[in-house]
Structure formats: C-alpha cells, structure tokens
C-alpha positions in Angstrom: 56.1 48.8 50.1 59.9 48.7 50.3 59.7 51.0 53.3 57.8 48.5 55.3 60.4 45.9 54.3 63.2 48.1 55.3 61.6 48.9 58.8 61.2 45.2 59.4 64.8 44.5 58.4 65.9 47.3 60.8 63.6 45.8 63.6 64.9 42.2 63.1 68.4 43.6 62.8 68.1 45.1 66.2 66.9 41.9 67.7 69.7 40.2 66.0 72.3 42.4 67.9 70.5 41.7 71.2 70.1 37.9 70.9 73.7 37.7 69.4 75.2 39.8 72.2 73.7 37.2 74.8 74.5 34.3 72.3 78.2 34.9 72.0 78.8 35.4 75.7 80.1 31.8 76.3 81.1 30.6 73.0 83.7 31.2 70.3 82.4 34.1 68.1 83.1 32.0 65.0 81.2 29.0 66.2 78.3 31.5 67.1 78.4 32.8 63.6 78.3 29.1 62.2 75.3 28.4 64.1 73.4 31.6 63.2 74.4 30.9 59.4 73.0 27.4 59.7 69.7 28.5 60.9 69.5 31.3 58.2 70.5 28.6 55.7 67.6 26.2 56.9 65.0 29.1 57.0 65.8 30.6 53.6 65.8 27.2 51.9 62.6 26.2 53.7 61.0 29.3 52.2 62.4 28.4 48.6 61.2 24.8 48.8 57.8 25.6 50.6 57.2 28.4 47.7 58.2 25.9 45.0 61.0 28.1 43.7 63.8 25.6 43.2 62.9 25.3 39.4 64.1 29.0 39.1 67.7 28.1 40.0 68.5 27.0 36.5 67.3 30.3 35.2 70.0 32.4 37.1 72.5 34.0 34.7 76.2 33.2 35.5 76.8 37.0 36.0 74.1 36.9 38.9 75.7 33.9 40.4 79.2 35.6 40.6 77.6 38.6 42.4 75.5 36.5 44.7 78.6 34.5 45.7 80.4 37.7 46.2 77.7 39.1 48.3 77.5 35.9 50.4 81.3 36.1 51.0 81.1 39.7 52.0 78.1 38.9 54.3 80.0 36.0 55.9 83.0 38.1 56.7 80.7 40.9 58.0 78.9 38.6 60.3 82.2 37.1 61.6 83.6 40.6 62.4 80.4 41.8 63.8 80.1 38.8 66.1 83.7 39.2 67.3 82.9 42.9 68.0 79.7 42.0 69.8 81.8 39.4 72.1 84.4 42.1 73.1 82.1 45.3 73.1 79.0 46.8 74.2 76.1 46.2 71.8 75.0 49.6 72.3 78.2 50.8 70.8 78.9 48.1 68.2 75.6 48.3 66.5 75.7 52.3 65.7 79.4 51.6 64.4 78.3 48.8 62.3 75.6 51.1 60.7 78.6 53.0 59.1 77.8 50.4 56.4 75.0 52.7 55.4 77.4 55.5 54.6 79.9 53.2 52.9 77.1 51.8 50.8 75.9 55.3 49.7 79.4 56.0 48.8 79.9 52.7 46.8 76.4 53.2 45.1 77.4 56.6 43.9 80.9 55.3 42.6 80.0 51.9 41.0 76.3 52.3 40.4 76.3 55.8 39.3 73.6 56.6 41.8 73.0 60.1 42.7 72.8 61.2 46.5 70.5 63.9 47.2 71.5 66.7 49.7 69.0 64.9 52.1 71.0 61.5 51.8 74.4 63.5 52.1 73.0 65.1 55.4 71.8 61.9 56.7 75.2 60.1 55.9 77.1 62.9 57.6 74.8 62.5 60.7 75.4 58.8 60.6 79.1 59.2 60.5 79.0 61.8 63.4 77.0 59.3 65.5 79.4 56.6 64.8 82.4 58.7 65.6 80.7 59.6 69.0 80.3 55.8 69.7 84.1 55.2 69.1 85.2 57.9 71.3 85.1 56.8 75.1 
C-alpha cells in the first residue's frame, strides 16, 4: 500500500512544482511560500478536525513533538529555498536537482537510523546523483 501513497506523493509533488513555478512569477517567493503553507495548514487541520483526531494531541510524547518541530523547520526551509529556486530557474532543472534530497535521505538514513542500503538502492542513488549533476551543467 505504501507504494501507492509514494506514487501519489510524487504525482502531487510534480503538480506542486508546475503550479508553484506559475505562482511565484509575480510575487516574492517568501510570500508565495507563506500562502502555500497557510493552505496546507488549513487542509491538514481540516482533515484532523473532520476525522476527530484532536484528542490524540495530548497523547503525543515530548520526544515526538521535538522531532515533528524539527521536521517542520526543515520543511519550511526546504520550501523557502525551493520557491526561490523555482522563481529564478527552470522548473525542469530545479525539480530534478531538488530530488537530490532522495540521495541525501538515503545517506542520512544509513548513518543515523542504521538502515542498510542494498546494491539496488546504491545504484539508484548514483543514477539520481548523475541526473542531478547533468541538470546543473548548462
């Protein structure tokens, strides 16, 4: 089931890049990010409220809160830089370079989460890296 969610994530991430490129054309990229974040905030809290999950908030451990806050900060910084890159670069080059996050994630997962990377994962990461390098070169 996770594969379907991952494919949907990739599809909507692609739409995000296209819509964002058009959306940042005539506005400061930080304002565009703030607008996008507000929409996400409303959408996700709507899902939580509609699904009656607010009672679960008090069950979240402090350790989990810490890492969710850190994740939120990292996401915010990622989006700010992504929108700035989209504003000044071609979406067809920015998006693939942004996907170097996959390679960095694999490395960090191996280092900090002690996950093992199979040969297939390593080859995939090398291919993503190669493709990103090709996008950087003019």
